[in-house]
ChimeraX commands (.cxc) that place a marker at each C-alpha (Angstrom):
marker #1 position 20.48,22.15,-5.41 radius 0.5
marker #1 position 16.88,21.58,-3.96 radius 0.5
marker #1 position 14.03,21.86,-6.25 radius 0.5
marker #1 position 10.38,22.43,-5.56 radius 0.5
marker #1 position 7.72,19.88,-6.37 radius 0.5
marker #1 position 6.37,22.43,-9.28 radius 0.5
marker #1 position 9.82,22.36,-10.86 radius 0.5
marker #1 position 10.30,18.65,-10.55 radius 0.5
marker #1 position 6.71,18.23,-12.10 radius 0.5
marker #1 position 7.25,20.73,-14.90 radius 0.5
marker #1 position 10.71,19.25,-15.86 radius 0.5
marker #1 position 8.78,15.96,-16.45 radius 0.5
marker #1 position 6.40,17.86,-18.50 radius 0.5
marker #1 position 3.37,16.75,-16.15 radius 0.5
marker #1 position 0.28,18.43,-15.26 radius 0.5
marker #1 position -1.07,19.05,-11.80 radius 0.5
marker #1 position -3.74,16.52,-12.45 radius 0.5
marker #1 position -1.19,13.86,-13.58 radius 0.5
marker #1 position 0.77,14.13,-10.55 radius 0.5
marker #1 position -2.44,14.15,-8.43 radius 0.5
marker #1 position -3.35,10.76,-10.10 radius 0.5
marker #1 position 0.20,9.37,-9.46 radius 0.5
marker #1 position 0.01,10.28,-5.66 radius 0.5
marker #1 position -3.62,9.38,-5.25 radius 0.5
marker #1 position -4.59,12.85,-4.03 radius 0.5
marker #1 position -6.65,15.88,-5.21 radius 0.5
marker #1 position -5.80,18.91,-7.23 radius 0.5
marker #1 position -6.14,20.99,-4.14 radius 0.5
marker #1 position -3.64,18.75,-2.30 radius 0.5
marker #1 position -1.10,19.44,-5.28 radius 0.5
marker #1 position -1.69,23.04,-5.04 radius 0.5
marker #1 position -1.09,23.14,-1.22 radius 0.5
marker #1 position 2.15,21.02,-1.70 radius 0.5
marker #1 position 3.48,23.19,-4.39 radius 0.5
marker #1 position 2.71,26.37,-2.57 radius 0.5
marker #1 position 4.27,25.13,0.75 radius 0.5
marker #1 position 0.97,25.46,2.38 radius 0.5
marker #1 position 0.99,21.89,3.45 radius 0.5
marker #1 position 3.69,19.36,3.79 radius 0.5
marker #1 position 3.44,15.93,2.34 radius 0.5
marker #1 position 2.88,12.99,4.60 radius 0.5
marker #1 position 5.79,10.55,4.96 radius 0.5
marker #1 position 4.22,8.22,2.52 radius 0.5
marker #1 position 3.32,10.78,0.04 radius 0.5
marker #1 position 6.99,12.08,0.21 radius 0.5
marker #1 position 8.14,8.55,-0.28 radius 0.5
marker #1 position 5.92,8.51,-3.41 radius 0.5
marker #1 position 7.27,11.83,-4.65 radius 0.5
marker #1 position 10.83,10.87,-4.46 radius 0.5
marker #1 position 10.26,7.40,-5.99 radius 0.5
marker #1 position 8.37,9.23,-8.87 radius 0.5
marker #1 position 10.83,11.77,-9.46 radius 0.5
marker #1 position 13.99,9.74,-8.86 radius 0.5
marker #1 position 15.23,11.96,-6.15 radius 0.5
marker #1 position 16.00,11.78,-2.70 radius 0.5
marker #1 position 13.89,13.36,0.01 radius 0.5
marker #1 position 16.36,16.13,1.00 radius 0.5
marker #1 position 16.45,17.05,-2.71 radius 0.5
marker #1 position 12.86,18.52,-2.55 radius 0.5
marker #1 position 12.38,21.98,-1.41 radius 0.5
marker #1 position 9.07,21.68,0.78 radius 0.5
marker #1 position 9.21,25.55,1.40 radius 0.5
marker #1 position 9.09,27.07,-1.82 radius 0.5
marker #1 position 8.57,30.57,-0.45 radius 0.5
marker #1 position 11.48,30.16,1.89 radius 0.5
marker #1 position 14.54,32.08,1.07 radius 0.5
marker #1 position 17.69,29.87,1.65 radius 0.5
marker #1 position 20.17,31.18,4.12 radius 0.5
marker #1 position 23.74,31.73,2.96 radius 0.5
marker #1 position 24.78,28.60,4.86 radius 0.5
marker #1 position 22.14,26.51,3.08 radius 0.5
marker #1 position 23.17,27.96,-0.26 radius 0.5
marker #1 position 26.74,27.11,0.53 radius 0.5
marker #1 position 25.75,23.58,1.56 radius 0.5
marker #1 position 24.03,23.06,-1.54 radius 0.5
marker #1 position 26.83,24.33,-3.80 radius 0.5
marker #1 position 29.19,22.10,-1.97 radius 0.5
marker #1 position 27.13,18.74,-1.82 radius 0.5
marker #1 position 27.97,16.52,-4.68 radius 0.5
marker link #1:1,2 radius 0.2
marker link #1:2,3 radius 0.2
marker link #1:3,4 radius 0.2
marker link #1:4,5 radius 0.2
marker link #1:5,6 radius 0.2
marker link #1:6,7 radius 0.2
marker link #1:7,8 radius 0.2
marker link #1:8,9 radius 0.2
marker link #1:9,10 radius 0.2
marker link #1:10,11 radius 0.2
marker link #1:11,12 radius 0.2
marker link #1:12,13 radius 0.2
marker link #1:13,14 radius 0.2
marker link #1:14,15 radius 0.2
marker link #1:15,16 radius 0.2
marker link #1:16,17 radius 0.2
marker link #1:17,18 radius 0.2
marker link #1:18,19 radius 0.2
marker link #1:19,20 radius 0.2
marker link #1:20,21 radius 0.2
marker link #1:21,22 radius 0.2
marker link #1:22,23 radius 0.2
marker link #1:23,24 radius 0.2
marker link #1:24,25 radius 0.2
marker link #1:25,26 radius 0.2
marker link #1:26,27 radius 0.2
marker link #1:27,28 radius 0.2
marker link #1:28,29 radius 0.2
marker link #1:29,30 radius 0.2
marker link #1:30,31 radius 0.2
marker link #1:31,32 radius 0.2
marker link #1:32,33 radius 0.2
marker link #1:33,34 radius 0.2
marker link #1:34,35 radius 0.2
marker link #1:35,36 radius 0.2
marker link #1:36,37 radius 0.2
marker link #1:37,38 radius 0.2
marker link #1:38,39 radius 0.2
marker link #1:39,40 radius 0.2
marker link #1:40,41 radius 0.2
marker link #1:41,42 radius 0.2
marker link #1:42,43 radius 0.2
marker link #1:43,44 radius 0.2
marker link #1:44,45 radius 0.2
marker link #1:45,46 radius 0.2
marker link #1:46,47 radius 0.2
marker link #1:47,48 radius 0.2
marker link #1:48,49 radius 0.2
marker link #1:49,50 radius 0.2
marker link #1:50,51 radius 0.2
marker link #1:51,52 radius 0.2
marker link #1:52,53 radius 0.2
marker link #1:53,54 radius 0.2
marker link #1:54,55 radius 0.2
marker link #1:55,56 radius 0.2
marker link #1:56,57 radius 0.2
marker link #1:57,58 radius 0.2
marker link #1:58,59 radius 0.2
marker link #1:59,60 radius 0.2
marker link #1:60,61 radius 0.2
marker link #1:61,62 radius 0.2
marker link #1:62,63 radius 0.2
marker link #1:63,64 radius 0.2
marker link #1:64,65 radius 0.2
marker link #1:65,66 radius 0.2
marker link #1:66,67 radius 0.2
marker link #1:67,68 radius 0.2
marker link #1:68,69 radius 0.2
marker link #1:69,70 radius 0.2
marker link #1:70,71 radius 0.2
marker link #1:71,72 radius 0.2
marker link #1:72,73 radius 0.2
marker link #1:73,74 radius 0.2
marker link #1:74,75 radius 0.2
marker link #1:75,76 radius 0.2
marker link #1:76,77 radius 0.2
marker link #1:77,78 radius 0.2
marker link #1:78,79 radius 0.2
view
């Protein structure tokens, strides 16, 4: 199941400032990423996946988006 950047960050016990430092971005950038206002660049997405130890398709970049039934079933069936 996909997780938002905020969920991944909170699971690690990191603050927004700590994640901003890791990515080399501002707090505003983290806020926009976590709210789905802006998506990460390819380089930032690569850093996020490396930092959190996940694949890029494991990150929900649209936290306000409600998954369709097909997406939910696909997530449930994906090992």
